[in-house]
TORLOSE-128942 format. One record per residue (C-alpha): x, y, z; residue number from 1; residue in one letter. Coordinates in steps of 0.001 Angstrom, whole numbers, plus 524288, in hexadecimal, padded with zeros to 5 digits. Layout:
N
+-------+-------+-------+-----+-----+
|     x |     y |     z |   n | res |
+-------+-------+-------+-----+-----+
|     X |     Y |     Z | NUM |   a |
...
+-------+-------+-------+-----+-----+
***
This chain:
176
+-------+-------+-------+-----+-----+
|     x |     y |     z |   n | res |
+-------+-------+-------+-----+-----+
| 83176 | 14F08 | DA919 |   1 |   x |
| 834CE | 14C47 | DB5C0 |   2 |   x |
| 842A2 | 14EE8 | DBCE3 |   3 |   x |
| 845C3 | 14059 | DBB5E |   4 |   x |
| 8450F | 14239 | DACBC |   5 |   x |
| 85153 | 149B7 | DAC7A |   6 |   x |
| 857EC | 140E2 | DB4A9 |   7 |   x |
| 865C2 | 13C70 | DAEB1 |   8 |   x |
| 866D6 | 12E21 | DADBC |   9 |   x |
| 86FAD | 12771 | DB802 |  10 |   x |
| 87637 | 12068 | DADBC |  11 |   x |
| 878F9 | 12610 | D9FAD |  12 |   x |
| 87996 | 11C4A | D94EB |  13 |   x |
| 87620 | 12667 | D89F3 |  14 |   x |
| 86A92 | 1256A | D8051 |  15 |   x |
| 86652 | 11964 | D78EE |  16 |   x |
| 85E69 | 118EE | D6C5E |  17 |   x |
| 851A8 | 117C3 | D754A |  18 |   x |
| 854DB | 123A2 | D7B06 |  19 |   x |
| 852E6 | 12C90 | D70BB |  20 |   x |
| 84706 | 1333E | D6A88 |  21 |   x |
| 84540 | 13BA5 | D5DC3 |  22 |   x |
| 847B3 | 1492C | D6275 |  23 |   x |
| 85007 | 146D6 | D6E62 |  24 |   x |
| 85847 | 152F9 | D707F |  25 |   x |
| 865BD | 1523C | D76FD |  26 |   x |
| 86EBE | 15DB7 | D7B0B |  27 |   x |
| 87BB9 | 15B5E | D80FB |  28 |   x |
| 87D87 | 15CA8 | D8E5D |  29 |   x |
| 88ACE | 16236 | D8D29 |  30 |   x |
| 890C2 | 16D1C | D83EA |  31 |   x |
| 89F07 | 16B04 | D7F6B |  32 |   x |
| 8A817 | 17592 | D7C25 |  33 |   x |
| 8B054 | 1743A | D710C |  34 |   x |
| 8BE78 | 17728 | D72A2 |  35 |   x |
| 8CA46 | 17988 | D6985 |  36 |   x |
| 8D08A | 16C92 | D6E77 |  37 |   x |
| 8C359 | 1658B | D696C |  38 |   x |
| 8C43A | 16BEF | D5C1C |  39 |   x |
| 8D27D | 16B8F | D5942 |  40 |   x |
| 8D3F0 | 15DD7 | D5DE8 |  41 |   x |
| 8C79B | 1587B | D56EF |  42 |   x |
| 8CC5C | 15F8D | D4AA1 |  43 |   x |
| 8D964 | 15880 | D4ABB |  44 |   x |
| 8D3D7 | 14AD5 | D4F12 |  45 |   x |
| 8CB4A | 14B83 | D4386 |  46 |   x |
| 8D637 | 1506F | D3A18 |  47 |   x |
| 8CDC9 | 15D07 | D368F |  48 |   x |
| 8D8B1 | 16595 | D3096 |  49 |   x |
| 8CF0B | 171F7 | D2E02 |  50 |   x |
| 8D531 | 17C30 | D35A3 |  51 |   x |
| 8C8BB | 181DA | D3A97 |  52 |   x |
| 8C8B9 | 179F0 | D45EC |  53 |   x |
| 8D693 | 17BA4 | D4B81 |  54 |   x |
| 8DD74 | 18809 | D451E |  55 |   x |
| 8D8AC | 19391 | D4B8C |  56 |   x |
| 8E0E0 | 19DC9 | D436D |  57 |   x |
| 8DB33 | 196DE | D3725 |  58 |   x |
| 8CDFE | 19815 | D3D20 |  59 |   x |
| 8CECA | 1A6FB | D419F |  60 |   x |
| 8CEA6 | 1A9C6 | D3229 |  61 |   x |
| 8C20D | 1A153 | D3039 |  62 |   x |
| 8B392 | 1A619 | D3271 |  63 |   x |
| 8B3A5 | 19EC0 | D3EFE |  64 |   x |
| 8BF86 | 1A5D7 | D443E |  65 |   x |
| 8C30F | 19AFB | D4CC0 |  66 |   x |
| 8C2E4 | 18AC8 | D4CD1 |  67 |   x |
| 8B743 | 18329 | D4ACD |  68 |   x |
| 8B476 | 17757 | D50C6 |  69 |   x |
| 8B5AC | 16BE1 | D484B |  70 |   x |
| 8A7F9 | 167F4 | D4405 |  71 |   x |
| 8AA9A | 159A0 | D44B8 |  72 |   x |
| 8ADC5 | 15C3A | D5422 |  73 |   x |
| 8A125 | 162F8 | D556B |  74 |   x |
| 89A67 | 1571F | D4F32 |  75 |   x |
| 8A0DC | 14E4E | D5812 |  76 |   x |
| 89F27 | 15682 | D6512 |  77 |   x |
| 89074 | 15744 | D61FD |  78 |   x |
| 88E5B | 14AC8 | D5F0F |  79 |   x |
| 896BD | 145DB | D6BDE |  80 |   x |
| 88EA2 | 1508E | D7300 |  81 |   x |
| 88140 | 1494D | D6E18 |  82 |   x |
| 88620 | 13B6B | D72AD |  83 |   x |
| 882AC | 13C16 | D8244 |  84 |   x |
| 8741B | 13E67 | D7D50 |  85 |   x |
| 873C2 | 135D1 | D719C |  86 |   x |
| 87D08 | 12CC9 | D6DC7 |  87 |   x |
| 88513 | 127F2 | D7A3B |  88 |   x |
| 87EC4 | 119DC | D75CA |  89 |   x |
| 88086 | 11BC5 | D6786 |  90 |   x |
| 887EA | 11071 | D5F67 |  91 |   x |
| 88A98 | 11846 | D52FB |  92 |   x |
| 889A9 | 12584 | D4D3F |  93 |   x |
| 882C6 | 124F8 | D3F97 |  94 |   x |
| 88281 | 13104 | D39C8 |  95 |   x |
| 885C6 | 13F1A | D3BA5 |  96 |   x |
| 87DBA | 147B6 | D30AB |  97 |   x |
| 8798D | 1553F | D2EED |  98 |   x |
| 8863A | 15CDD | D357F |  99 |   x |
| 88442 | 169E6 | D366B | 100 |   x |
| 88D87 | 17416 | D3C48 | 101 |   x |
| 88469 | 181F4 | D3C9C | 102 |   x |
| 88E62 | 188F5 | D4623 | 103 |   x |
| 89D13 | 186D3 | D4819 | 104 |   x |
| 8A335 | 18284 | D5544 | 105 |   x |
| 8AEA8 | 187FF | D5AF3 | 106 |   x |
| 8B7DC | 1849B | D6534 | 107 |   x |
| 8B1E0 | 1882D | D7214 | 108 |   x |
| 8A427 | 18622 | D6D4B | 109 |   x |
| 89C1C | 17D68 | D7631 | 110 |   x |
| 89311 | 17431 | D705F | 111 |   x |
| 885E7 | 16C06 | D751D | 112 |   x |
| 88026 | 161B8 | D6CDB | 113 |   x |
| 87127 | 15F89 | D6A07 | 114 |   x |
| 86AB2 | 15373 | D6453 | 115 |   x |
| 85E5E | 15022 | D5FF7 | 116 |   x |
| 8590B | 1413F | D5BE9 | 117 |   x |
| 853D6 | 14172 | D4F2B | 118 |   x |
| 8517A | 13373 | D4C21 | 119 |   x |
| 8514C | 1257C | D5273 | 120 |   x |
| 8521C | 117D9 | D4C48 | 121 |   x |
| 854B4 | 10A5F | D4EA3 | 122 |   x |
| 86078 | 10555 | D483C | 123 |   x |
| 85DDE | 0FBC4 | D3E05 | 124 |   x |
| 86B6F | 0F451 | D4035 | 125 |   x |
| 86D63 | 0F482 | D4DCE | 126 |   x |
| 861A7 | 0F1A9 | D57B9 | 127 |   x |
| 868DB | 0F6AE | D62AF | 128 |   x |
| 86A8A | 10412 | D5F05 | 129 |   x |
| 862A0 | 10F6E | D593E | 130 |   x |
| 86428 | 11B1E | D4FCB | 131 |   x |
| 863DE | 1294A | D54F1 | 132 |   x |
| 8647F | 134DA | D4C91 | 133 |   x |
| 865BD | 14224 | D524C | 134 |   x |
| 86A7B | 150DC | D4E49 | 135 |   x |
| 87490 | 15732 | D568F | 136 |   x |
| 879F1 | 164AD | D57D1 | 137 |   x |
| 8834D | 16C1A | D5E58 | 138 |   x |
| 881D3 | 178C6 | D6464 | 139 |   x |
| 88A71 | 18315 | D6982 | 140 |   x |
| 88B9A | 18C53 | D7529 | 141 |   x |
| 88600 | 196E3 | D6C4F | 142 |   x |
| 87A21 | 18D6F | D69AB | 143 |   x |
| 87E75 | 18BC8 | D5BF3 | 144 |   x |
| 87BF4 | 17E8F | D5514 | 145 |   x |
| 889E0 | 17B21 | D5114 | 146 |   x |
| 888A6 | 16E67 | D4AC5 | 147 |   x |
| 87B65 | 165E3 | D483A | 148 |   x |
| 87B1D | 1577B | D42D2 | 149 |   x |
| 87392 | 14B01 | D4190 | 150 |   x |
| 878DB | 13E16 | D48DD | 151 |   x |
| 8740F | 1307D | D481A | 152 |   x |
| 877D5 | 12587 | D507B | 153 |   x |
| 87649 | 11798 | D549C | 154 |   x |
| 872EF | 1169C | D6341 | 155 |   x |
| 871E5 | 10ADF | D6BDA | 156 |   x |
| 864F7 | 10641 | D7196 | 157 |   x |
| 864D1 | 10593 | D807E | 158 |   x |
| 86469 | 0F700 | D805D | 159 |   x |
| 86FE6 | 0F56C | D7786 | 160 |   x |
| 87A72 | 0EC44 | D7C90 | 161 |   x |
| 88553 | 0F54F | D789A | 162 |   x |
| 8806F | 10097 | D817B | 163 |   x |
| 87FEF | 0F7A2 | D8D81 | 164 |   x |
| 88544 | 0FE42 | D9A28 | 165 |   x |
| 8937E | 0FCA0 | D9931 | 166 |   x |
| 89749 | 10143 | DA639 | 167 |   x |
| 89FCC | 0F756 | DAC05 | 168 |   x |
| 89BE2 | 0F85C | DBA63 | 169 |   x |
| 8A3B0 | 0F39C | DC68C | 170 |   x |
| 8A2B8 | 0E9F1 | DD090 | 171 |   x |
| 8AB52 | 0F3C6 | DDA34 | 172 |   x |
| 8A5AF | 0FB5D | DE4F8 | 173 |   x |
| 8A71A | 10961 | DE528 | 174 |   x |
| 8B378 | 10D08 | DEE3E | 175 |   x |
| 8AEEC | 11B98 | DF0B0 | 176 |   x |
+-------+-------+-------+-----+-----+
***
């Protein structure tokens, strides 16, 4: 590969169905540290009343000894971290399956996401999209896998009218 093969595009529009190959692996560029506020707010927003997520004195008496991060937050975070690489141009999520939580996530842990494309197919009902399946995992700063799952979504093809450039532009000259 030449140096120009590693050059970032001048305009990033996300990946389209045609940009994927089975076996592609994407690793999140950024890690994300989970805070106490993330955990408590997500837990309360979703009406989860399990004290493992928000009652420190209670959790001190459990086998974990401290609050666990809400596993639905972990799923949402890792899914979100895969979006820049895989589904900025998605039109619908179709499924999340085989969700596994091999290690707990605690407040203060930093997570990264990794995805691998496992299947591609044309949509039978919508000619302007394709269907992408992938497996994803979240990895913490200790190199432990904290979540694994499969996800399938519909993603637009490059020529779909729904993904035309929406930037409005302007006729005004620069003033600086």
